[in-house]
C-alpha positions in Angstrom: 0.0 0.0 0.0 2.0 3.0 -1.2 -0.4 5.3 0.7 0.8 4.1 4.1 4.4 3.8 5.4 5.0 2.3 8.8 7.7 3.5 11.3 11.2 2.7 10.1 10.2 2.7 6.4 11.2 5.6 4.0 8.8 8.5 4.2 7.1 10.0 1.1 8.6 11.7 -2.0 8.6 11.3 -5.7 10.2 7.8 -5.3 7.1 6.6 -3.5 4.6 8.2 -5.9 4.2 11.5 -4.1 5.3 14.3 -6.5 3.9 17.2 -4.5 5.9 16.7 -1.3 9.0 15.2 0.2 8.4 14.1 3.7 11.5 13.3 5.9 12.8 13.0 9.4 15.7 15.2 10.5 17.8 14.4 13.6 20.1 16.9 15.3 22.6 16.8 18.2 24.6 20.0 18.5 24.9 22.5 15.7 24.2 22.0 12.0 25.5 23.7 8.9 23.4 26.4 7.2 21.4 25.3 4.2 18.7 26.6 1.9 16.5 24.9 -0.7 16.3 26.9 -3.9 13.4 25.0 -5.5 11.1 24.2 -2.6 9.5 25.8 0.4 9.9 23.8 3.6 7.7 23.3 6.7 9.1 21.9 9.9 7.5 20.5 13.1 9.4 19.5 16.2 8.6 16.0 17.3 11.0 15.7 20.3 14.1 17.1 21.9 15.0 20.8 22.1 17.3 23.4 20.7 17.6 26.7 19.0 17.7 27.6 15.3 18.4 30.5 13.1 15.8 31.0 10.3 16.3 33.8 7.9 18.5 35.5 10.5 16.0 35.2 13.3 16.7 33.1 16.4 13.9 30.8 17.6 13.6 28.2 20.4 12.7 24.7 19.3 10.6 22.5 21.5 8.0 19.8 20.8 5.0 21.2 19.0 6.7 24.2 17.5 6.6 24.7 13.8 8.1 26.8 11.0 7.5 27.7 7.4 10.7 28.6 5.4 10.4 30.1 1.9 12.6 28.7 -0.8 16.1 30.2 -0.8 16.0 31.2 2.9 18.9 29.9 4.9 18.4 28.2 8.2 20.4 26.1 10.6 20.2 24.5 14.0 22.5 26.4 16.4 22.4 23.9 19.2 20.3 20.8 19.9 19.9 17.9 22.2 18.0 14.8 20.8 16.1 17.0 18.4 13.9 15.3 15.9 12.1 17.3 13.3 9.6 16.3 10.6 10.4 18.2 7.5 8.1 18.5 4.4 9.6 20.0 1.3 7.0 21.7 -1.0 8.4 21.9 -4.6 7.2 24.4 -7.1 5.9 26.8 -4.5 3.8 29.9 -5.1 5.6 33.3 -4.6 6.0 34.3 -0.9 5.5 38.0 -1.6 8.7 39.0 0.1 8.2 37.0 3.3 10.9 34.6 4.2 9.6 32.5 7.2 7.1 32.2 10.0 7.4 30.4 13.3 4.6 29.3 15.6 4.0 27.0 18.6 1.0 24.7 18.4 -0.4 26.0 21.7 -0.6 29.5 20.1 -2.2 28.4 16.8 -5.7 29.1 15.6 -8.2 26.3 16.3 -11.0 25.0 14.1 -13.5 22.1 13.9 -13.8 19.3 11.3 -16.0 16.3 10.7 -16.9 13.6 13.3 -16.1 15.7 16.3 -12.5 16.4 15.2 -10.7 19.6 15.6 -7.4 21.1 14.5 -4.8 23.8 15.0 -3.4 25.7 12.0 0.4 26.1 11.7 1.8 27.2 8.3 -0.9 29.0 6.3 -1.2 31.6 3.5 -1.9 34.2 6.2 1.6 33.4 7.6 3.2 33.5 4.2 3.0 29.9 3.1 0.9 30.4 0.0 1.2 26.9 -1.4 0.2 24.6 1.4 -1.4 24.3 4.8 0.3 22.6 7.8 -1.9 21.6 10.8 -2.2 19.3 13.8 -5.4 17.3 13.9 -7.0 15.9 17.1 -9.1 12.8 16.4 -11.5 11.2 19.0 -12.0 7.5 19.4 -14.2 6.3 16.5 -14.3 5.9 12.7 -14.9 8.8 10.4 -17.3 8.4 7.4 -15.8 7.6 4.1 -14.7 10.8 2.4 -12.2 12.4 0.1 -10.3 15.7 -0.2 -9.6 17.9 -3.3 -6.1 18.5 -2.0 -3.0 16.2 -2.0 -1.9 15.5 1.6 0.9 13.8 3.6 0.1 12.9 7.2 2.3 11.8 10.1 0.8 10.2 13.2 2.1 11.9 16.4 0.3 9.7 18.9 -2.5 7.2 19.1 -3.5 3.9 17.5 -5.9 3.2 14.7 -6.4 2.1 11.1 -6.6 3.7 7.6 -9.3 2.2 5.4 -9.1 2.5 1.6 -11.1 0.6 -0.9 -11.7 -2.5 1.3 -8.1 -2.6 2.5 -6.8 -1.5 5.9 -3.4 -0.5 7.3 -2.5 0.0 11.0 -1.8 3.5 12.3 0.5 4.2 15.2 2.9 6.9 16.3 5.4 7.3 13.5 3.2 6.1 10.7 3.3 8.2 7.5 0.4 8.4 5.1 0.0 9.9 1.6 -3.6 10.7 0.6 -3.8 11.7 -3.1 -6.5 14.2 -4.1 -9.8 12.3 -4.7 -8.8 9.1 -2.8 -11.9 7.9 -0.8 -10.7 6.9 2.6 -11.5 6.9 6.3 -9.4 7.1 9.4 -10.3 5.1 12.5 -9.0 5.9 16.0 -9.2 2.6 17.9 -8.3 4.3 21.2 -8.1 4.3 24.1 -7.0 8.0 23.8 -7.2 10.8 21.4 -5.1 10.5 18.2 -2.9 13.4 17.1 -1.8 13.7 13.4 0.4 16.3 11.6 -0.9 17.1 8.1 0.5 19.1 5.2 -1.7 19.6 2.1 -1.8 21.6 -1.1 -3.4 23.6 -2.5 -3.7 25.5 0.8 -7.1 25.7 2.5 -9.1 24.3 5.4 -8.5 20.8 6.9 -12.2 20.7 7.4 -13.0 20.7 3.7 -14.0 17.1 2.8 -16.5 15.4 0.5 -18.5 12.2 0.8 -18.1 9.6 -2.0 -21.3 11.0 -3.8 -19.6 14.4 -4.0 -21.6 16.2 -1.4 -19.7 18.3 1.1 -19.1 16.7 4.5 -20.9 18.4 7.4 -19.4 19.1 10.9 
């Protein structure tokens, strides 16, 4: 199932049928060299550990739940780190950033919204913060199974915590912390949280919009 990679497997990129994103894990201990990506924007999310980084010349504190958007060509580096693990998603062929170079936000400070089946989310990288091409968010999923639905955007998802299953076309794949998922636009699917606690997922999708936008298999818009 190319749409679901389990912990320890390669994450998504063009080599796994995902041309709109390159999803990867980055690990840091100590300082890193400065680098910039000339042909892609980048969104980062701190999974664990701590440290500081310089992004476009601005110093920021990195801790679990903090996130950043970095425009193509903008240099960044980790100044110091201890056990720092970051989920990076490169976004090739980005829209112009209108002069902005980066944005930084902690999940606890992000805007909240509601989605289907009692789910809610916090927005991280968005067009309002300069990321014109994609939206990055953390989704919070209660125990239960969502109705079958699809999105009009292409999405990569990373499970932060919780256990469950992804159901697609009569097949199922287990979900647990560290599972990566690619959901192409138009793919009818549903995500089940088998509990006992809330599931948290990190999503990045393009084109940018609301994580709450979903459609049932007959094309009607999902209600929440």
